[in-house]
DODREN-802089 format. One record per atom (N, C-alpha, C): residue number from 1; residue in one letter; atom name; x, y, z. Coordinates in steps of 0.1 Angstrom, whole numbers. Layout:
<sites>
{NUM,A,CA,{X,Y,Z}};
...
</sites>
This chain:
<sites>
{1,X,N,{8,-12,0}};
{1,X,CA,{0,0,0}};
{1,X,C,{9,12,0}};
{2,X,N,{7,21,-10}};
{2,X,CA,{15,33,-11}};
{2,X,C,{10,44,-3}};
{3,X,N,{19,52,3}};
{3,X,CA,{15,64,11}};
{3,X,C,{12,76,2}};
{4,X,N,{0,81,3}};
{4,X,CA,{-4,93,-5}};
{4,X,C,{-2,105,3}};
{5,X,N,{2,116,-4}};
{5,X,CA,{4,129,3}};
{5,X,C,{-9,135,5}};
{6,X,N,{-10,142,16}};
{6,X,CA,{-23,149,19}};
{6,X,C,{-23,163,12}};
{7,X,N,{-35,167,9}};
{7,X,CA,{-35,181,2}};
{7,X,C,{-32,191,12}};
{8,X,N,{-26,202,8}};
{8,X,CA,{-23,213,17}};
{8,X,C,{-35,220,22}};
{9,X,N,{-36,223,34}};
{9,X,CA,{-47,230,40}};
{9,X,C,{-47,245,39}};
{10,X,N,{-35,250,37}};
{10,X,CA,{-34,265,37}};
{10,X,C,{-27,269,24}};
{11,X,N,{-33,278,16}};
{11,X,CA,{-26,283,4}};
{11,X,C,{-20,296,8}};
{12,X,N,{-7,297,7}};
{12,X,CA,{0,309,11}};
{12,X,C,{-1,320,0}};
{13,X,N,{1,332,4}};
{13,X,CA,{1,343,-5}};
{13,X,C,{13,342,-15}};
{14,X,N,{10,343,-28}};
{14,X,CA,{22,342,-37}};
{14,X,C,{32,353,-34}};
{15,X,N,{45,348,-36}};
{15,X,CA,{56,357,-32}};
{15,X,C,{57,370,-41}};
{16,X,N,{52,369,-53}};
{16,X,CA,{53,382,-61}};
{16,X,C,{44,392,-56}};
{17,X,N,{32,388,-51}};
{17,X,CA,{23,398,-45}};
{17,X,C,{29,404,-32}};
{18,X,N,{34,395,-24}};
{18,X,CA,{40,400,-12}};
{18,X,C,{52,409,-15}};
{19,X,N,{60,406,-25}};
{19,X,CA,{72,414,-28}};
{19,X,C,{67,428,-33}};
{20,X,N,{56,429,-41}};
{20,X,CA,{51,442,-45}};
{20,X,C,{46,450,-34}};
{21,X,N,{40,444,-24}};
{21,X,CA,{35,451,-13}};
{21,X,C,{46,456,-4}};
{22,X,N,{56,448,-2}};
{22,X,CA,{68,452,6}};
{22,X,C,{76,463,-1}};
{23,X,N,{77,462,-14}};
{23,X,CA,{84,472,-22}};
{23,X,C,{76,486,-21}};
{24,X,N,{63,485,-22}};
{24,X,CA,{55,498,-21}};
{24,X,C,{57,504,-7}};
{25,X,N,{56,495,3}};
{25,X,CA,{58,500,16}};
{25,X,C,{71,506,18}};
{26,X,N,{82,500,13}};
{26,X,CA,{95,505,15}};
{26,X,C,{97,518,8}};
{27,X,N,{92,520,-4}};
{27,X,CA,{93,533,-11}};
{27,X,C,{85,544,-4}};
{28,X,N,{73,540,1}};
{28,X,CA,{65,550,8}};
{28,X,C,{72,554,21}};
{29,X,N,{78,545,28}};
{29,X,CA,{85,548,40}};
{29,X,C,{98,557,38}};
{30,X,N,{105,554,26}};
{30,X,CA,{116,563,23}};
{30,X,C,{112,577,20}};
{31,X,N,{101,578,12}};
{31,X,CA,{96,592,9}};
{31,X,C,{91,599,22}};
{32,X,N,{84,591,30}};
{32,X,CA,{80,597,43}};
{32,X,C,{91,601,52}};
{33,X,N,{102,593,52}};
{33,X,CA,{113,597,60}};
{33,X,C,{120,610,55}};
{34,X,N,{121,611,42}};
{34,X,CA,{126,624,37}};
{34,X,C,{117,636,40}};
{35,X,N,{104,634,40}};
{35,X,CA,{95,645,44}};
{35,X,C,{96,648,59}};
{36,X,N,{99,638,67}};
{36,X,CA,{101,640,81}};
{36,X,C,{113,648,84}};
{37,X,N,{124,645,76}};
{37,X,CA,{136,653,78}};
{37,X,C,{134,668,74}};
{38,X,N,{125,670,64}};
{38,X,CA,{123,684,60}};
{38,X,C,{112,691,69}};
{39,X,N,{106,684,78}};
{39,X,CA,{96,690,87}};
{39,X,C,{82,692,81}};
{40,X,N,{79,684,71}};
{40,X,CA,{66,685,65}};
{40,X,C,{55,678,74}};
{41,X,N,{42,682,72}};
{41,X,CA,{32,676,80}};
{41,X,C,{30,661,78}};
{42,X,N,{28,657,65}};
{42,X,CA,{26,643,62}};
{42,X,C,{40,636,62}};
{43,X,N,{42,626,69}};
{43,X,CA,{56,620,70}};
{43,X,C,{56,605,68}};
{44,X,N,{64,599,77}};
{44,X,CA,{67,585,76}};
{44,X,C,{54,576,76}};
{45,X,N,{46,577,86}};
{45,X,CA,{35,568,87}};
{45,X,C,{24,571,76}};
{46,X,N,{22,583,73}};
{46,X,CA,{12,587,62}};
{46,X,C,{16,581,49}};
{47,X,N,{28,584,45}};
{47,X,CA,{33,579,31}};
{47,X,C,{34,564,31}};
{48,X,N,{38,558,42}};
{48,X,CA,{39,543,43}};
{48,X,C,{25,537,41}};
{49,X,N,{15,542,48}};
{49,X,CA,{1,537,47}};
{49,X,C,{-5,540,33}};
{50,X,N,{-3,552,28}};
{50,X,CA,{-9,555,15}};
{50,X,C,{-2,547,4}};
{51,X,N,{10,545,4}};
{51,X,CA,{17,537,-6}};
{51,X,C,{13,522,-5}};
{52,X,N,{11,517,7}};
{52,X,CA,{6,503,8}};
{52,X,C,{-8,501,3}};
{53,X,N,{-17,511,7}};
{53,X,CA,{-30,510,2}};
{53,X,C,{-31,512,-13}};
{54,X,N,{-23,520,-19}};
{54,X,CA,{-22,522,-33}};
{54,X,C,{-18,509,-40}};
{55,X,N,{-8,503,-35}};
{55,X,CA,{-3,490,-41}};
{55,X,C,{-14,479,-40}};
{56,X,N,{-21,479,-28}};
{56,X,CA,{-32,469,-27}};
{56,X,C,{-43,472,-37}};
{57,X,N,{-46,485,-38}};
{57,X,CA,{-57,488,-48}};
{57,X,C,{-53,484,-62}};
{58,X,N,{-40,486,-65}};
{58,X,CA,{-35,483,-79}};
{58,X,C,{-35,468,-81}};
{59,X,N,{-32,460,-70}};
{59,X,CA,{-32,446,-72}};
{59,X,C,{-46,440,-73}};
{60,X,N,{-56,446,-66}};
{60,X,CA,{-70,442,-67}};
{60,X,C,{-75,444,-81}};
{61,X,N,{-72,455,-87}};
{61,X,CA,{-75,458,-101}};
{61,X,C,{-90,461,-103}};
{62,X,N,{-94,460,-116}};
{62,X,CA,{-108,464,-120}};
{62,X,C,{-119,455,-114}};
{63,X,N,{-117,443,-111}};
{63,X,CA,{-128,435,-105}};
{63,X,C,{-134,441,-92}};
{64,X,N,{-126,448,-85}};
{64,X,CA,{-130,454,-72}};
{64,X,C,{-130,469,-72}};
{65,X,N,{-130,475,-84}};
{65,X,CA,{-129,490,-85}};
{65,X,C,{-143,496,-82}};
{66,X,N,{-143,506,-74}};
{66,X,CA,{-156,513,-70}};
{66,X,C,{-159,525,-79}};
{67,X,N,{-148,530,-86}};
{67,X,CA,{-150,543,-93}};
{67,X,C,{-158,540,-106}};
{68,X,N,{-157,529,-112}};
{68,X,CA,{-163,526,-125}};
{68,X,C,{-172,513,-124}};
{69,X,N,{-183,513,-117}};
{69,X,CA,{-191,501,-116}};
{69,X,C,{-196,497,-130}};
{70,X,N,{-198,484,-132}};
{70,X,CA,{-203,479,-145}};
{70,X,C,{-193,479,-156}};
{71,X,N,{-180,479,-153}};
{71,X,CA,{-170,480,-163}};
{71,X,C,{-169,467,-171}};
{72,X,N,{-169,467,-184}};
{72,X,CA,{-167,456,-192}};
{72,X,C,{-156,458,-202}};
{73,X,N,{-146,449,-203}};
{73,X,CA,{-134,452,-211}};
{73,X,C,{-138,453,-225}};
{74,X,N,{-148,447,-230}};
{74,X,CA,{-151,447,-244}};
{74,X,C,{-159,460,-248}};
{75,X,N,{-165,466,-238}};
{75,X,CA,{-174,478,-241}};
{75,X,C,{-167,491,-237}};
{76,X,N,{-160,491,-226}};
{76,X,CA,{-154,503,-221}};
{76,X,C,{-139,503,-223}};
{77,X,N,{-133,515,-225}};
{77,X,CA,{-119,516,-226}};
{77,X,C,{-114,527,-217}};
{78,X,N,{-103,525,-211}};
{78,X,CA,{-97,535,-202}};
{78,X,C,{-84,540,-207}};
{79,X,N,{-83,553,-207}};
{79,X,CA,{-70,559,-210}};
{79,X,C,{-70,573,-203}};
{80,X,N,{-58,579,-204}};
{80,X,CA,{-56,592,-197}};
{80,X,C,{-64,603,-205}};
{81,X,N,{-66,601,-217}};
{81,X,CA,{-73,612,-225}};
{81,X,C,{-88,612,-223}};
{82,X,N,{-94,600,-220}};
{82,X,CA,{-108,600,-217}};
{82,X,C,{-110,597,-202}};
{83,X,N,{-120,601,-196}};
{83,X,CA,{-123,599,-182}};
{83,X,C,{-128,585,-180}};
{84,X,N,{-130,582,-167}};
{84,X,CA,{-134,569,-163}};
{84,X,C,{-149,567,-168}};
{85,X,N,{-151,556,-175}};
{85,X,CA,{-165,552,-179}};
{85,X,C,{-169,558,-192}};
{86,X,N,{-161,564,-200}};
{86,X,CA,{-165,569,-212}};
{86,X,C,{-163,559,-223}};
{87,X,N,{-173,558,-232}};
{87,X,CA,{-172,547,-242}};
{87,X,C,{-160,550,-252}};
{88,X,N,{-154,539,-256}};
{88,X,CA,{-143,540,-266}};
{88,X,C,{-149,542,-280}};
{89,X,N,{-141,547,-289}};
{89,X,CA,{-146,548,-303}};
{89,X,C,{-147,534,-309}};
{90,X,N,{-156,531,-317}};
{90,X,CA,{-158,518,-323}};
{90,X,C,{-145,515,-332}};
{91,X,N,{-141,502,-331}};
{91,X,CA,{-129,498,-339}};
{91,X,C,{-133,490,-351}};
</sites>
């Protein structure tokens, strides 16, 4: 009788996602540290938190976006020249 391996009970966060979040936090903390040295109001904690939340929002992407509900990739197009939710020209 052969021994079968058990399925894993926990699926860990992929390392590329974790690396992106850590990188965003690191950059935010460095910018915040520089602002702390200059005596600005928003500093280390603010920029660290904002950069981490921005990276998290970027990783979640369009399926969880609140700014453009009902987004469909075939119907809507996003670019910097058009605002959010404006129809693209027919191709």
